C-alpha positions in Angstrom: -66.3 32.6 5.2 -65.0 36.1 5.8 -62.5 38.0 3.8 -59.8 37.1 6.4 -60.4 33.3 6.2 -59.0 32.7 2.6 -56.1 35.1 3.1 -55.2 33.4 6.4 -55.4 30.0 4.7 -53.4 31.2 1.8 -50.8 32.7 4.1 -50.7 29.4 6.1 -50.3 27.3 3.0 -47.6 29.6 1.5 -45.7 29.4 4.9 -46.2 25.6 4.9 -44.9 25.4 1.3 -41.9 27.6 2.3 -41.1 25.4 5.3 -41.3 22.3 3.1 -39.0 23.9 0.4 -36.5 24.8 3.1 -36.7 21.3 4.6 -36.3 19.7 1.2 -33.3 22.0 0.4 -31.7 21.0 3.6 -32.3 17.3 2.9 -30.9 17.7 -0.6 -27.8 19.3 0.8 -27.3 16.6 3.4 -27.8 13.9 0.7 -25.3 15.6 -1.6 -22.8 15.7 1.3 -23.4 12.0 2.0 -22.8 11.2 -1.7 -19.6 13.2 -1.7 -18.3 11.4 1.5 -19.2 8.1 -0.1 -17.3 8.9 -3.2 -14.3 10.0 -1.1 -14.4 6.8 0.9 -14.6 4.7 -2.3 -11.5 6.4 -3.7 -9.8 5.8 -0.3 -10.7 2.1 -0.4 -9.4 1.8 -4.0 -6.1 3.6 -3.0 -5.7 1.4 0.1 -6.4 -1.8 -1.9 -3.7 -0.7 -4.3 -1.2 0.0 -1.5 -2.0 -3.4 0.0 -1.5 -5.2 -3.3 1.8 -3.3 -3.7 2.9 -4.3 -0.3 1.9 -7.9 -0.8 4.0 -8.0 -4.0 7.0 -6.6 -2.2 6.5 -9.1 0.6 6.3 -12.0 -1.8 9.5 -10.8 -3.6 11.3 -10.4 -0.3 10.3 -13.9 0.8 11.3 -15.3 -2.5 14.7 -13.6 -2.4 15.5 -13.9 1.3 18.8 -15.2 2.5 18.5 -18.0 5.0 21.0 -19.4 7.4 21.4 -22.4 5.1 22.3 -20.1 2.2 24.9 -18.3 4.3 26.4 -21.7 5.4 26.6 -22.9 1.8 28.3 -19.7 0.7 30.8 -19.9 3.6 31.6 -23.5 2.7 32.2 -22.6 -0.9 34.3 -19.6 0.1 36.4 -21.7 2.4 36.8 -24.4 -0.2 37.9 -21.9 -2.8 40.4 -20.2 -0.5 41.9 -23.6 0.6 42.3 -24.5 -3.1 44.0 -21.2 -3.8 46.3 -21.7 -0.8 47.2 -25.2 -1.9 47.9 -24.0 -5.4 50.0 -21.2 -4.1 52.0 -23.5 -1.8 52.4 -26.0 -4.7 53.7 -23.1 -6.9 56.1 -22.0 -4.1 57.3 -25.5 -3.8 57.9 -25.9 -7.5 59.8 -22.5 -7.6 61.8 -23.6 -4.6 62.7 -26.9 -6.3 63.8 -25.2 -9.5 65.7 -22.5 -7.8 67.6 -24.7 -5.3 71.0 -26.1 -6.6 
């Protein structure tokens, strides 16, 4: 071999090594970015699961405490019954007062 042969080979090997190092650095950077994105997505999944659980609890509470048409009808009946008893008591009181006050 001539003097140029080993130098050219060393130069080609060093260039190949540099290309491999640059490629590996790029791959490591992309891999680090993928890991970062994965961690962000995992945090978002955990947060969304928490929000879903919170909303499910709120829905369960709302369903448990909802006022239905039957509940409103019962309240109306009780209110009307109470008012009619008050009216009857008031009319009885007025009648008694009228009896005692009339000569």
